[in-house]
C-alpha positions in Angstrom: 0.0 0.0 0.0 1.3 3.5 -0.9 2.0 5.7 2.1 -0.7 8.3 1.2 -3.3 5.5 1.0 -2.8 4.7 4.7 -4.3 8.0 5.8 -8.1 8.3 6.3 -10.6 11.2 6.0 -12.6 10.7 9.2 -12.3 9.0 12.6 -15.0 6.5 11.6 -13.1 5.5 8.4 -9.8 5.2 10.3 -11.4 3.0 13.0 -13.1 0.8 10.5 -9.9 0.3 8.4 -7.9 -0.4 11.6 -10.3 -3.0 12.9 -10.6 -4.7 9.5 -6.8 -4.9 9.0 -6.2 -6.1 12.5 -8.7 -8.9 12.2 -7.5 -9.9 8.8 -3.9 -10.4 10.1 -4.8 -12.4 13.2 -5.0 -9.7 15.8 -7.6 -9.9 18.5 -9.6 -6.6 18.8 -11.3 -5.5 22.0 -13.1 -2.2 22.2 -13.9 0.0 25.2 -16.8 2.3 24.1 -17.0 5.9 25.3 -20.6 6.7 26.1 -20.7 9.7 23.8 -21.4 9.8 20.1 -19.3 11.3 17.3 -20.4 14.2 15.2 -22.3 11.9 12.8 -23.7 9.7 15.5 -20.9 7.2 15.2 -19.7 5.0 18.1 -16.5 6.2 19.8 -14.1 3.8 21.4 -10.6 3.0 22.4 -9.7 -0.1 20.4 -6.9 -2.6 21.4 -5.6 -4.8 18.7 -3.4 -7.5 20.2 -1.2 -10.0 18.4 1.8 -12.2 18.9 2.7 -14.8 21.5 0.8 -14.2 24.8 3.9 -15.4 26.7 6.5 -13.4 24.7 9.2 -11.9 26.9 8.8 -8.5 25.2 6.2 -6.3 23.5 5.7 -3.3 21.3 2.9 -0.8 22.0 1.9 1.9 19.5 -0.6 4.5 20.6 -2.6 6.9 18.3 -4.8 9.8 19.0 -3.6 11.1 22.4 -4.4 14.5 21.0 -7.5 14.0 18.8 -6.6 15.3 15.3 -3.1 13.8 15.6 -4.9 10.5 15.5 -5.0 10.5 11.7 -1.3 10.2 11.6 -1.0 7.6 14.4 -3.8 5.6 12.8 -2.1 5.6 9.4 1.1 4.3 11.0 -0.8 1.6 12.8 -2.5 0.6 9.6 0.8 0.6 7.8 2.2 -1.8 10.4 -0.7 -4.1 10.0 -0.5 -4.1 6.2 3.3 -4.7 6.1 4.3 -8.3 6.2 7.9 -7.2 6.7 7.1 -5.3 9.9 4.7 -8.0 11.2 7.5 -10.6 10.7 10.0 -8.4 12.4 7.9 -8.4 15.5 6.6 -12.0 15.2 8.3 -13.2 18.4 7.0 -10.2 20.4 3.6 -9.3 21.8 2.2 -6.3 19.8 -0.5 -4.0 21.2 -1.9 -1.3 18.9 -4.1 1.2 20.8 -6.3 3.1 18.4 -7.7 6.4 19.6 -6.4 7.1 23.1 -8.7 10.1 22.8 -11.6 9.0 20.6 -13.7 12.1 21.4 -11.0 14.4 20.2 -10.2 12.3 17.2 -13.8 12.3 16.0 -14.7 15.9 17.0 -11.3 17.4 15.9 -10.2 18.5 19.3 -6.8 18.2 21.0 -8.6 17.5 24.3 -11.1 14.9 25.6 -14.8 15.2 26.2 -13.9 17.0 29.5 -11.4 19.3 27.8 -8.5 17.3 29.3 -5.1 17.3 27.6 -4.2 13.6 28.1 -0.5 14.5 28.2 -1.1 16.5 31.3 -3.3 13.9 33.0 -0.8 11.0 33.8 0.2 12.1 37.2 -0.1 10.8 40.8 -3.1 12.8 42.0 -2.4 11.8 45.6 0.9 13.6 45.5 1.8 17.3 45.5 1.4 18.6 41.9 3.1 21.7 40.6 1.0 24.7 40.0 1.1 27.1 37.1 0.5 30.6 38.6 1.6 32.3 35.4 -1.1 30.5 33.5 -3.6 31.6 36.1 -2.5 35.1 35.6 -3.0 34.9 31.9 -6.1 32.6 31.7 -8.6 35.3 30.7 -6.2 36.5 28.0 -5.7 33.0 26.6 -9.5 32.4 26.7 -11.3 35.7 26.2 -15.0 35.9 25.8 -14.5 37.4 22.4 -12.2 35.8 19.9 -9.3 38.2 18.8 -10.0 40.5 21.7 -7.5 43.3 21.4 -7.1 43.7 25.2 -6.3 40.0 25.5 -3.8 40.2 22.7 -2.2 43.2 24.3 -1.9 41.4 27.7 -0.2 38.4 26.1 2.2 40.6 24.0 3.2 42.6 27.1 3.8 39.5 29.1 6.0 38.0 26.4 7.9 41.2 26.0 8.5 41.5 29.8 9.3 37.8 30.5 10.5 36.4 27.3 9.3 33.8 24.8 10.4 30.8 26.9 8.5 31.9 30.0 5.5 32.7 27.9 5.5 29.2 26.3 6.0 27.6 29.7 3.0 29.5 31.1 0.8 28.4 28.2 2.1 24.8 27.5 3.2 23.6 30.9 -0.2 22.5 31.9 -2.7 23.8 34.5 -5.4 22.3 36.8 -7.4 25.3 37.9 -9.4 26.3 34.8 -11.4 23.5 33.2 -12.3 25.7 30.2 -8.7 26.6 29.7 -5.7 25.6 27.6 -3.7 22.4 28.3 -5.9 21.5 31.2 -4.7 18.4 33.1 -7.6 18.0 35.5 -7.5 16.9 39.1 -8.5 13.3 38.6 -7.8 10.5 36.1 -9.8 10.8 32.8 -11.8 8.0 31.2 -9.1 7.7 28.6 -6.3 7.3 31.2 -8.3 4.7 33.2 -9.1 2.8 30.0 -5.6 2.9 28.7 -4.0 1.8 32.0 -6.4 -1.1 32.5 -5.9 -2.2 28.9 -2.2 -2.2 28.9 -2.0 -4.0 32.2 -4.4 -6.6 30.9 -2.7 -7.3 27.6 0.9 -7.1 28.8 0.7 -9.2 32.0 3.4 -11.6 30.8 5.9 -9.3 29.2 9.1 -8.0 30.9 10.5 -5.5 28.3 8.1 -3.1 26.6 8.7 -0.4 24.0 5.9 2.2 23.9 5.5 4.7 21.0 3.1 7.6 21.3 2.6 9.2 17.9 2.0 13.0 17.6 2.0 15.8 15.1 2.4 19.6 15.2 5.9 20.2 16.6 8.8 21.0 14.3 9.5 21.6 10.6 7.2 20.1 8.0 7.5 16.3 7.9 10.5 16.1 10.2 10.3 13.8 13.3 11.3 14.7 16.8 11.9 11.6 19.0 11.7 12.3 22.7 11.9 10.2 25.9 12.2 11.2 29.5 15.1 9.2 30.9 18.0 11.0 32.6 21.5 10.4 31.4 22.3 8.1 34.4 19.4 5.8 33.5 20.6 2.7 31.5 17.7 3.2 29.1 19.1 6.5 28.1 22.2 4.8 26.7 20.3 2.1 24.9 18.1 4.7 23.2 21.1 6.8 22.3 23.0 3.9 20.8 20.2 2.6 18.7 18.4 5.8 17.6 21.4 8.2 17.6 21.1 12.0 17.8 17.5 12.1 16.6 16.4 10.8 20.0 16.5 13.3 22.8 15.5 13.4 26.5 13.3 15.8 28.3 15.4 15.1 31.4 18.6 16.4 29.7 18.0 20.1 29.2 21.2 20.5 27.1 19.4 18.4 24.4 16.6 21.0 23.9 16.5 23.9 21.5 14.0 26.6 20.9 11.6 24.1 19.4 11.3 22.2 22.7 11.1 24.9 25.5 8.7 23.2 27.9 8.7 20.1 30.1 5.0 19.5 30.8 3.7 17.6 33.8 1.7 14.4 33.0 2.7 12.9 29.6 1.8 9.2 29.2 5.3 8.2 28.2 6.6 9.5 31.5 4.1 7.4 33.4 5.0 3.9 32.0 7.1 2.9 35.0 4.0 3.0 37.2 1.5 2.0 34.5 3.5 -1.2 34.0 5.2 -1.8 37.3 7.9 -4.3 37.5 8.6 -4.1 33.7 11.5 -2.6 31.8 9.8 0.1 29.7 11.2 2.2 26.9 8.6 4.8 26.2 9.0 7.6 23.7 7.1 10.1 21.6 7.4 10.7 17.8 6.4 14.3 17.0 6.0 14.9 13.3 6.4 18.5 12.3 3.7 20.3 10.4 3.6 24.1 10.3 5.1 27.0 12.3 4.3 27.2 16.1 2.4 30.4 15.7 -0.1 28.7 13.3 -0.4 25.5 15.4 -0.8 27.3 18.8 -3.2 29.9 17.2 -5.4 27.1 15.9 -5.6 25.4 19.3 -6.3 28.7 21.1 -9.1 29.5 18.6 -10.5 25.9 19.0 -10.5 26.2 22.8 -12.4 29.5 22.5 -14.9 27.9 20.1 -15.8 25.2 22.7 -15.9 27.7 25.5 -17.9 30.5 23.9 -18.5 29.8 20.2 -21.0 28.0 17.9 -19.7 24.7 16.4 -22.3 24.9 13.6 -21.6 28.4 12.5 -19.4 29.4 9.6 -16.8 30.7 12.1 -16.9 27.4 13.9 -16.4 25.4 10.8 -13.5 27.6 9.7 -11.8 27.2 13.1 -12.1 23.4 12.8 -10.8 23.4 9.3 -7.8 25.4 10.3 -7.0 23.0 13.2 -7.2 20.1 10.9 -4.9 21.8 8.4 -2.1 22.6 10.9 -2.3 19.1 12.6 -2.8 16.9 9.6 -1.3 18.2 6.3 -3.2 16.2 3.7 -0.4 16.1 1.1 1.2 13.1 -0.4 4.8 14.4 0.3 4.1 14.8 4.0 2.4 11.5 4.3 5.2 9.7 2.6 7.8 11.4 4.8 5.8 10.4 7.9 5.5 6.7 6.9 9.2 6.4 5.9 10.2 7.8 9.3 7.7 5.5 11.1 9.2 2.4 9.4 12.7 3.5 10.6 11.5 4.1 14.2 9.7 0.7 14.2 12.8 -1.1 13.0 14.9 0.6 15.7 12.3 -0.2 18.3 12.7 -3.9 17.4 16.4 -3.5 18.1 15.6 -2.1 21.5 13.4 -5.2 22.3 16.3 -7.5 21.2 19.0 -5.5 22.9 
């Protein structure tokens, strides 16, 4: 199958193709249904496609749709894996768990966040422990989410903050995550979401026998067009850091090693799923990382998310303005061009092959 043909037009199409391909190639599919319908009345679910020996010592996990519209790309990579006999054979001695639509609501409704406006990569924390606050976000919330879109006073407040404190502080205030404004940007909530509880239960169920697990969470929107950022969270003294560096090379970076960051990665958010795998899968050796595929400049990407957040807080989804906001979010998170799709699939194949080396290390 050509790379562009792996990509779907809707959540319902992506889900149907995923389930059909998984079943055709001997994967067992179980579905956890979210009790909310999609925009066309379709069923929404987190689907687990599980294959390979149940008693295998190691496993591969590939997650799509942590942030809704990014699910188109993750789903295409999962479909590509299922349709590739070479990749299936490469992992034939391993357990494989493909999780389709970590955030089915956001995938179907074209939202980064869940049905509760929760950013899942701010939700995987220990809610019984002391969590860091974000007073700078609190200070700017009403400017980030004004009652009127493109409010000049809100724009002035944000511009003055950035001029006074700098771009890095501004990005940290916006992207670091917050738990005080449920209608706000990058909301992590104060309790586990449905998606988190469903994911944790599913992974623990399907990976009960495995000791070494590689987890890939696929995203879009960060970096230059079609270029992948591979990021994990292991400090340099962790043995897993060395394994990842040896196999992936310089393309793999760590959020725990600040020297590896540049202006494209200014924020270390609290609560990504890949940083939670040691407690999600206790007693196992986990190698969890994110692939971020670049799309368009940060100003465009963040602007689209800010407008979409405003739309769900104050706007009308059915209006022409609402439709335009959704179309722009889709554009910046899912470039529907053959060159981009081909770049993504080529890089996904490379990452999967290197992940097999990690399992065999």
